[in-house]
N, C-alpha and C positions, 0 to 999 in steps of 0.2 A: 666670546665669539661663538656664534651658533648655539648660545645657551649653555656653553660648557667652558670651564677654566682651561687655559693652555697647560699642557702636560709638562712643558720645559720651563715653567716660571720658577726662578730661584726662590721666590718667596714661599712657594709651597714646600720647598725642601729645608727651610730655615736658614737660607743663605742671603747675603746682601746682593744687591744688584751690582753688576760690574761697573767700572768707572765710565766705560763708554755708554752705559745705559742699556736697559733691556728693551729690545725692539720687538714690538708685537706685529707680526706679519698678518695683515688682513688681506684675504684673497680678493682679487678684483671682481666686482659684480656689475653687470650691465643693468642699470636702473634708469628708467626714463625720468626726464626732468619733471618737476612739478609744473602746474599750470602757471604759477607766479614766475618761476624761473624762465619758462618759455616766453611768457609775455615780456619780461624784462629784456631778454636777449633779442627778441624781435624788435622791440622798441629802440634799443641802442643801435642795432644794425640799420634800422630804417633811418635813424638820425644821421648815421654816417654816410649812407649811400643815396639818401633821398635827394632828388634834384628839385628843390622847392622853387628856387627863383629862376630856373631856366639856365641856359648855357652861359649867359652874361652875368649871372649872380656871383658875388664874391664870397658869400657865406657858405658855399658848399665845400665839402672836403674831397670831392671826387677827383679834383685836379691834382691833389697832392698824394693820391694813392696809386700804387702800382696797378697796371691794367689787369694782370693775372689775378692779383688779390681781389681787385674789385669784382672781377667776373665770378670768382669763387664765392665771395660774400653775397653777391646778388643771387647766385644759384641756391645757396643755402637759405637765403631769406624766402625765396619762392617755395622751396620744398618744405620749409618748416611750417608753412601755412597748414599743411595736412597733419602736422604732429598733434594738434589739438584733438582731431578726430581719431587718430591712432591711439592716443592715450585713453580714450573712451571708446574702445573698439566695439564692445558689446552694444552700447547704445547706438553707435554709428551704424553697425550692421542691422540693428533693429529698424532704424529709420530708413535705411536703403531698401530693406526687404519689405517694408510696410506698404502693402498695396490696398490698404483699407479704403483709400479715397476712390478706388474704382467701384466701390459699392455705394458710398454715400452719395445721394442725389437729391437731398432736400432742397437744394437751390432750384432744381428743375421742377420740383413740386410747387415751389412758390410761383414759378412762371405760369403754371396752369391756372392761377387765380382762383384756387379753391375748387376747380372742377374735378380734380382727382385728389383723393386723400392718400393714395399709395400707388405705386407702379405694379403692373403684373409681373409674374416671374419671368416672362419672355423678355423683359427689358432690364433684367438684372445681369450685369456684366459677367459675374462668375458662371451663371447658368448659360449665358450666351456662348461662352468659351467651351464649357463642358458639352453642351448640346451640339456644338459645331463638330467636335471630335466624334461624338456618337453618331451623328447623321452622316458625316463623310466616310466613317469607318476606315480612316487612314491608318494603315498598320504601324507606320513609324510614330504616330502620335498617340496610339491607343494606350501605351504604357504610361503616358503622362496625363491621363484623363482626370486623375485625382488632384493634380496640381492646382487647377483653377478653384477647386473647392476650398483651398487653404486661404483664399481671400476672405472667407467668412470668419476664420480665426482672427485675422488682422482687424477686421471691422469690429468684431466683438471686443477685442482687446482695446481698441481705440475708443470705443463707446464707453467702456468701463473706466479706463485709466486717464483718458484725456477729457472727454466730454462729461464723464461721470453721470451718465443718464441711463437709468434702468430701462426706460421705455424703448430706447434705441437698441439695447441688448435684446430685449424681448422681441423686437421686430426682426433682428438678425436671426434669433433662435427659431422663430416661426418660419422664416424663409428657408432656413437650413433644413428643418424637418420636411418641408414640402419638396425642396429641391432634391434632398437625398433620397426620399422615397421615389421620386420620379427618376432619378439617376439609377437606382437599383432596379427599378422596373424596366427601364429601357435597356440597361446593360444585360440583365438576365434574359430579356427577350432576344437580344442580338446574339448572345452566346448560344442559346438553345437553337435559334434559327441557323446559326453557322454550323453547329455540329449535326443538326438534322439534315441540312443540305449536303454536308460532307458524307454522311452515311448513305443518303439516297444516291449521290453521285457514284459512290463506290459500288453500290448494288445495281446500278443501271447497266443494262446489257451492253457489252462493248460493241457487238456487231450493230446494234441499233444506233449507237452513238456514231459509229463509223459511216453507216449509210446516211444518217442525217447530215454528216459533214460533207459527203459526196454531193448531196443536193443543196448545199449552201446553208444548212441550218446548223448553227453552232449551239452546243449544250455545254457551256463552260463549267469547269470545276470551281467551287467557291475559292476566292483568293485567300491566301494564308493571312492570318491575323494573329496578334500577340495577346490573346486573352489569357494565356497561361499565367502571365505575370500578375494580372489582376486577381485571378483565382487563388493566388498564394497570399493575398493580403488578409491578414487576420487581426491586425491592430491598426486601424485607420484612426488617427487622432483628429477629432473635430469638436470644437467648443468644449474642450476638456474631457470629452468622452472618448473611450476606445471602442471602436465599432469593428465587429468581426464581419468583414465584407463577404468572405467565403460562405459563412453560414447563411447570410441573408440571400445570397444568390442561389445557394443550394435549396432553400425553401421554395423560391419561385420556380426554379427549374423542376423540382419534384412536382409542383402543381401543374406546370406546363406539360410534363411527361404524362401525368395522369389524364389531363385533358386530351392530349394527343391520342392516347389509347381509347379513351371514351369516344372521341370523334371517329376513330377507325371502326369501332364496333357499331356506332350509330349510323355511319354510312352503309354498312352491311345491312343493318335492320331496315333501312329505307329502300332497299332494292330487293331483287329476287335472288335465287340461290346461286346464280352465276357470279355474284359479287364475292363469293368465298375465296376466290383466287387472289383478288386484290386485297382482301382482308389479311390473308397470309403474308403478302408482300409488305403491307403496312406494319404488321406485327414484327417482321424481321428487320425492317428499317428502324423501327423504334427500339428494337433489341440492340442493334448496332450503335444507335445513338446513345443508348444507356451505357454501353460498353466504353465508348469514347469519352463520355462525360465522367464516368466513374474513375478515370485516371486522375481527375483534378478535384472532384467533389464527392462527398459521401452520400450516395443515393440508396434508397431502399432496394431490396432485391427485385429484379425485373419480374420474376414469376409472381411475387407477391403483389406487385403493382398491377400486373395483368389480371390476376384473379380478382382484385378489388374492382377494376374497371368492368370485368365480366360478371360482377355480382356472384362470384363463385367461391367466396371465402368460407361461408358456412353452408350454403345451399349445395345439394348434390349435383346440380347442373346450372350453368350460367346462361347469360343472354344469348350467346352464340348457339348453344344447343337448342334453346327454346325457339330461336328464329329459324334454325334449320328445320326443325320439326314442323313449325308453323308453315313454312314455305312448302315443305313436302305435302302437307295435308291439303292446303288451300290452292296451291298453284302447280306444283310439280306433278303430283299424281294425276290430276284431272286434265292438265293442259299440255303435257309433253309427250312426244312420240319417240320411241326408241328405234334406232337403226342398227340392226345386228351386224351389218358390214363394217360400219365405222366405230361401233361401240360408243355411240353418242346419243344423247337425247336432244331433240330440237322442239321448239314450240310448234304446236299444231296450227295449220293454216286456218282451221275453222274451230275455234274454242267452243266447248259445250258448257262451260261453267261461267259464273259471273266474274266480272273484273275484280281483282284483289285490291283493296285499299290499304296502303301501307303508311307508316309514320313518315313525317318529313325528316329529311336529313338535318342534323344539328348544324347551326351556323358555325362556320370555321374560317380561319385565315390560312394562307398558304403554308405557314410554318406548322400548322396543326396536321398537315397532310404529308407533303414531301419536302417542305422547306422553302421552295421558291415557285413562282408561277411557271417558269420554264420547265422545271422538273415535274410539276403537276401536269402540264400539258404532255410531256414526254411519256410519263407513266400512264396518263389517261389514254393516249393512243395505243399503248401496248396492251392494256387490259381491256380496252374496248373490243379487242379481237376475241375475248373469252366470253362475251355477253350473249352470243348467238347460239350457244349450245351448252350442254352439261356433259363433260367427258372425264377422261382420266386425270387431267390437271385438277378438276374440281374435287374428285374423290380423294386425290392425294392431299389436297388442302383440308378436306373434311377430316381425314384420318389424323393429320397433324394437330388441328385445332381442337377437335372434340376428344381425341384420345379414346382409350378402351371404355372408360366409364360413360362418356357422352354418346358413343356409338351404341353401346348396350341399351341406353335409355331410348334412343331413337328407334332402334330395331324392336324393342319391346312395344313401343307405341304403334309401330307399323304392323306388328302382328295383330294388335287389337283392331286396327283398321281392316286388315285382311279378313279377320274373323267376322267382323260386322258385315263386310261386303258378301262373303261367301254364304254365311248363314242368314243374311238379310235379303238384299235386293237380288243377288244372283240366284239364290235358292228359289225365290218367288218367281223369277223369270223362267228358270229351268222347269219348274213345275208347270207353268202355263204353256211353255213351248213343247214339253213332253206330251201334254194333252193334245197339241196340234199335230204331232208327228203321226204318220200312218202306223198302224199296228204291225204290219209286215211290209218290209221294203227289201226286195231281193237284189242280188247282183245279176243283171241280165247277161245273157250269153254273148260271146263275141260275134256271133252270126248276125245279130241285129245291126251292128255298126255303131260307131260313136254318135252320129246325129240322132239315131233312134234312142240310144241309151240316155243322151242328154235330155231329149224330149220326155222320156219316161220319168227321169228324176225331177224334171221341172213340174210335171203333173203331180207326182207323188208329194213333193215338198212345196206345193203351192201356198199352203197356209203359213209355212215358215218364211218363204220368200216375201210374202205380202204382209208379214207382221209389222205394224207401224213403228214399234219402238225398238226393232231389232238393230237397225243401223245407228241408233242414237243411244238410248239408255242402256240396252243390253251390252253393246260393244263398249260403251263408256265404262261400265262396271268391270268388265274383263280387263280393259286397258289399265284401270287403276290398280287392280291386283297385280297385273304384269309389271307395272312400273315399280310397285313396292318390292316385289321379289327381285327385280333386276337391281334396284338400289342396294339391297342387302348383298347381292352377289358381287357387285362391283366394289362395294366397300370392303368386303373380305379380300378380294384380289389386291386392292391397294394396300391393305394392312399386311398381307403376306409379303408384298414387295418391300415394305418398310422393315418387316422383321428379318427378311433375308439380308437386307443391307446392314441392319444392326449386327447380325451374326457375322457377316464378312468383316465388319469393322472390329468386332470383338475377338476374331480368330487369333491375331498375334498375341493377345494377352491371355489366351487360354491354351497355349501350346498346340494350336491347330495349324499345322504347316502344310500347304498344298504339295502334292507330289511333284517333284522336280523332273525336268528333262534330263535324261542320262544318255551319254554317248556310249558307243561301243567300248567295252573294256572297263567302264566305270561301274562301281558298286553303288546301287541306290541307297543301301543302308548307311554307308560311310558318308554320303552326301547329306542325307537326312540328319545324321548325328551331328554334323558340323553346323547345320542350320539350327538344330535344337539348342546347341551350345551358344550360338550367336544370339538367339532371341530368349535365352533363359532369364535374363534380367527383366524382361517384360511380363513374365508370368505373375499375375496379380496374386493368385492363391498362395504360391510358394513364398513370395516376398512377405506377404502378411503373416503367414505362419511362422516365419523367422523373426520378424520385427514387431508384430502386433500381439495383442492379448488373445487368450483363447476364445473369448467371445467374438472378437473381430475376425479371427480365423474361421470360426463356425459360420459367420455371416457370409464371408467370402466364398466358402465352399458351397453354401446354399445358392448364392447368386450365380456361381459358375455352373452348378448343376442345372439351375433353371434356364440359363442361357443356352446350354447345350441341348437340353431336351425340349426346347420351345417348339421346334418344328418336327422333331423326331417322333413325337407322340402321335402325329397325324390328326390333331384336333382340327375340326372344321366347324366354324360358326354357321355356315350356310346349311350344313347337314342338319344341325339342330333346328334351324328355321324350317326346313322341309319337313322334319318330323313333327314339329308343332302344327304346321299347316295340314298335315295328313290327319291330325286329330279333329280338324274342323270339317272333315268330309265323311263323317260316320253316319249321316242320315241315309235312310233307305232309298231316298229319291235318286241318289247318285248311282246306285247299283241295280235298282229295279228288283222285281221278284226273281226267285230262283229259276234257272232255265228248265224248260219242260223236259228236255232230253237228259237232264242231270249232268251235262258237261258244260255247254256254253250256248248262249243265244247267237244265232247266225243271222237270221232274217228279222227277228223281232227287234223293235225299236224301243227298248225299255232301259237301256244303259246310257250313261252320259256320253260315251264316245260316239254313239249314233247321232245324238243331237249335235255334237261338235262337228261331225261329218256334214250334217245338213247346213250348219252355219258356215262351214268352209266352202260349200257350194255357192253360198250367197256372196261372200267377199271375193271369190275367185272370178265372178262374172265381170267382164270388162265394162267400164263406164263410158259415158259419152264425152264429147269434147269439153263441155263447160261444167262437168261434174268432178267432184273430188274423189280420189281413190281411197280405199281403206287405209293404205299406207300413209297417205297425206293426213288423214283425219285421226288415225289411231296408232299408226306405226306397227312395229313388230311386237310391241307389248301385248297386243291382242293374242297373237299366236303363243307367246310365252305363257300367258295365263291358261289358255286352253290346253296346251301340251303338258304343262306342269300338273294340272288337275287330272289329266288322263293318266300320267305316270303314277301319281300318288294313289289313284284309284285302282292301279294294277291293270289298266285296259290298253296299254300301249300296243301290244302285239295285235290285239283284236282291231284296234283302230287302223293300224297299218295294213292289215289283211282285208278289212271289210269297208274301207273308206269309199264313199261314193265318188269323190273327185279323183282319187287315185285310179279307180276302175275306169272312169272315162278316159283318163290319160293313157292307160294301158291299151285300151281298144283303139284310141286315135293313133297311137304309135304303129299299130298294125295296119289300119286302113288309110291313114294319112288324109282323111277327108277334111274339107274346109267349107262347111255350110254355115248358114245363119239360121239358128233355131230360136223362135220367139224373140227375135231382135238381138240374140246373143251370138257373136262371132265365135265359132267353135275353135278355130286355130288360136285366136288370141286368148281364149279361155284356157286352152291346154297349156299355153306358155305360162300363164299365171299359176296354173296348178303345179307345173313343174318347179317354178320358183318357190312356191310355198312348201312343196315337198322337200326341197333341199333345206329350207329354213327349219321345218319341223324335225328333220333328221339331225341337224346341228343342235337344236334345243334338247331333243331326247338324249343325245350323246353327252351333252354338258350336265344335264340333271342326273342322268344315270351314273356319271362319274362320282358325283357327290353322294348319291344314294347308296352306292356300293363301296364307298371308301371306308366305312366303319367295319365291314365284315370281309376284309381282304383275304382272310384265311379260307373262307368258304367260296371264293370266286371260282376256282376250277371245278367245283362240284355242281352239277346240274340236277335240280330236283325234278324228277319225272313222276308224273301222276298216271297211274294205270286205270283205264276204264274198261268195263265189260263190253266186248264187241256186240254189235246188234245181231239179233237172232231172226232168221227168216220166219215168216208166218207159218209156213208148212212145218218147219221144225218145231216151232213153238207149240203148235196144236198137238203134234205127236208126243212132245214132252209132257 
């Protein structure tokens, strides 16, 4: 029994069996009947209960049997019909689950009378079912999208075991290869689109969404779907192969993510500098998409993918940096006007340079941008507001995307442009205009009145006013220098804001606790001590010194010191730029010959500030109705360039004291006359002079702040130079 001798058998002990006999107890086991037994039982039952001759037949035994027994026998006979299938349950289950006939369709091929040798994939039932789930994106069915593909397993098994035809199996295998590739492509595309739309919906401005809803425009969130289950499938069995679905989807999603970043940079390269704000948003949307997908698939680091798309893996600067400089050189510097009141650059109404030809935007689908057409339209309306100007949002985006290295490269190239302009075209124009200036141009007395003074300057500066290239090429060169300098200034301001924000975020981890409000009677030392104890666990340096290696502790201390001293050192990038520009102005033409009196030139027109005063007279003159003002054509960049060069040459005080336009304004404030001199309205001109005087004062204050930031210790000390007082002729002869 069970392959072992019974332990209580007397024979094993050398004894005889008892007279009653030795009883072997065999445990009851449930064993199904054999097919022969089942057939015999069913045949005998059928002969007993079958009604062959009808109710009037005398050969039936039904009449002689009890009704209850007859009912039981009849029920057993009907149920025993299924026993044959239950005894071969594996085979029965295989037949019940075999859906291979949903694929075989040779009968329909015969109906085509040879016009088709095979059906396309769109007419394959497994692919029809799979594609239906993918197209409808039904969340409740998405988890079962792999079930229809199991029909190919049944078809292949049937072709090999039943039909025994190799060509049928080869046909199934070829269709599986095609369908599965198409399935992975569509599924990966859907998953990437879903998470891209989810990331874009999260980052979409909530107020914008609410205002759209008030106007009846709905921007829905993407409906939830069950892609997580599919992303967990690493062993999909198909045609005897085990397929890692997660790995295949990861490969395609990585490609889609790389293409999405490439499209974002390509869109920026096809537009002007204002597109930098949208590029930053697209980068952040892709970053969030990468974060959401990384919870389910193993993607490469986002920064590495971004550097690859930016072509910045081995090169010192990438596509973004190159395009920023390209736009600065060919479009921003020559075509934009700066407004000192709004701190914005706007495109000039009358461009003086040729139209810029840019590359076409790369072809893309909605999923490559923000995920869906609705989100693309929403973000398009938002960032269309940033295309009319270049301001603080654009400089903030530049500081984020270019970083210190990219900004350093751009500013170095801008310095080369400034140098070529100052030592090239501007120097040549200044030399020509200085020859046209009068040798002596005095400041007339107040007694003459403002109309006479204006007429005097108009006559003295006639050659400058009528110089044909003054309001075109000369002002254009100064505008380009001013735009370049302002770009550097605004970039540094944006970087300073980012650094301050970084310092504030790092403060809790560096034991930098702001001073707390203390009520009367409370001790500030005790309150600060409690806060220090509360945030002690956040101090990175002390934690690493306790738990890390000496090398890690040294790195932490160096990083902590660098973060604390970043802004305390008073380093200024713009100050270095001003110092570099100052070296471009060492030519004698900017200073003129030494003064005859040994002190300074007063009436002589040999220095740059006198030429700039003459140019200021020109652009302060009011224009006619259909003419463009200097502000519309060149903006405040023109003043920035002139005032900057005046400061760097050390001629600011002389300019403010001896300027022609300022002198007219002073006299007009005294006599308040409103005449028309040579077609120039005196009152309107004085209003413009006052406006530019305020602007010049602001520029001088801003530049002087940076120029004097490096020698703060010497600020209270004024350097006074003593000159020999003039000696009267009578005394000189006696001496």
